Residue, then its C-alpha position, 0 to 999 in steps of 0.5 A: n145592398e148585400a155588400a152594404a149589409r156585409l159591410a155593416a156586419l163587419r163593422a159590427d164585428e159580427a162576421p167571421a173570417e170566412e165572410v171576409d175571405a168571401l168578400r175578398r173573392v167577390l170584389p174582383r169578380e164585381e170589378e171584372m163584370a164592370r170592366g166587361l160592361l164598359s167594353e160591351l158598351a164601347g163595342l155597341e158605340a163602334k157598331m152604331a158608328r159603322e152602320c151610320v157610315e154605311f147607310r150614308a154611303q148608300v144614300w150618296a150612291v143613290e143620289g149619284a145614280s139619280v144625278s147620272g140619270s138626270t145627266e143622260i136625260a139632259a144629253l138626250r134632250t140636247a141631242l133631239p134637235q140635232e137629230s131632227s135637223r139631221m133627219g130634215e136634210p133628206q126631206q130638203r133634198c127630196l124637195l129640191h129634186e121635185e123642183r128640179q124635175r118640174t123645171v125639166l118638164c117645163l123645159q121639155q114642154q117649151r122645146s116641144l112647142p115650135e117658135p111662131g115667127r121663125g119657122q113661117a119666115a124661113a118657109q116663105d123665103d126658101p122651100v129647100m131650106q124650109g125642108s132641111s130646117q125641118d129635118d134638122a129641127v126634127a133631129d134636134l128634137t129627137s136627140a133632145l127628146h132622147r136626152q130628156e127621156a134619159e134625164v127623166e129616167a135618171a131623175r126618176q131613178e134618183e127620185a125613187q132612190s131619194e124617196r126610198r132613202c127619205q122613207r128609210e130616214a123618216a122611219e129611222l127618225a120616227a124610231v129615234r123620236k119614239l126612242l127619245a120619247d120612251t127615254s124621256a118617259q123612262g128618265l122622268q120615271l127614273d127621276q121620280e123613283a130616284a126622288e122618292a128613293t132619295r126622300g125615303l133614304r133621307e127619311r130613313l137616314r134621319q130616323e137612323e140618326a135619331a135612333a143612333q143619337d137616342l142609343s148613343s145617349r142611352v149608352a152614354h147614360e148607362l156608361r155614366q151610371s156604370r162608371s158611377e156604380a163601378e166607382a161606388v163599388a171600388a170605393q166600397g171595395a176600398d172601405l171593405r179592404l180597410e175594414v178587413v185590415r182593421l178586423q185582421r188587426a183586431v183579431e190578432e190583438e184579441r188573439a194575442a190578448v187571449v194567449a196572454q190571458a191563457q198564459i197568465k191563467d196557466t201560470d196562476l194555476r201552476l203556482e196554485v198547484v205548487r202551493l197546494q203540493r207544498a201544503v199537502e207535503e207540509e200537512r203530510a209531514a206534520v201528520v207523520a211527525q205527529a204520528q211518530i210522536k204519538d207512536t213514540v209517546q203512546r205506544a200503549e194506546s193502540a186504539e188511538v194509533l189506529m185512529l190516527r192511521s185511519s185519519l192519515l189514510q183519509e188525508d192521503a185519500a183526500c190528497g189523492r183525490l185533489r191530485r186527480e182533480l188537478l190532473v183532470h183539470g190540467l193544473l198538475r202535470a203527471p209525474 
């Protein structure tokens, strides 16, 4: 508005040269401010683009962590049946050992029982053979008993070791199952937290993208508005420059006209002064001639001569006054 008012004043030929110079100084500053605003808007757009890229990278990192956690949980769930089968092998070995021990006990019981037909028939046939056979049977039974006792002791030790090993493996299995249960619970919790975090990050990303789009639209609108204003200012500056050039030309023409008119007036005044000087000189010459004639013709008339002298003095005084006035007005140069 101010520039428009100044432009209207310039067009109305009411503004002095100082106003024109001030407008010349203001226009580059306005153009520099418009360029600074455009660079600032470009910086804001670049900053918003960098923030969007960083936020998308954070979302992708969280999604990658969630996928890796799900993969670990799936691997633990796959390894659980294998651990269970591996822990079941000691139990099977314990069952086999118990079955073997029961078989040994059955054999011991069968060996400890005498055969009903064989012993009685041998005793009835030969008493010597009956005694020796009984001794051999006792020795065989004793050795078999010792062997069985050794086997039973070895089986008991092996059973104790197997039982301890089974207890240790059962405790390990329980610890592994507890660890797997805790890991599964933690995995589910991590899945839930990752899903919530992913939803929150996606929501935030949508909000940030919406805000970025809004800001980008505002920045684009402001940029277009600033460009239109800059173009208007540039067009107005061009108009002002043309108006300044026109005013400079008008001022120069007016100055030339004033100088020419002053020169014409000076010439006229000088001619008028010369004419007046000639008229005064002619008048003075006429007065002197008339005085001489009167002085020559009427020397006797002293009163008239004195009167002519006084009139001559008056004319001289008038001429002097006229000369002083011309000198005062600058129409006559001093001798």
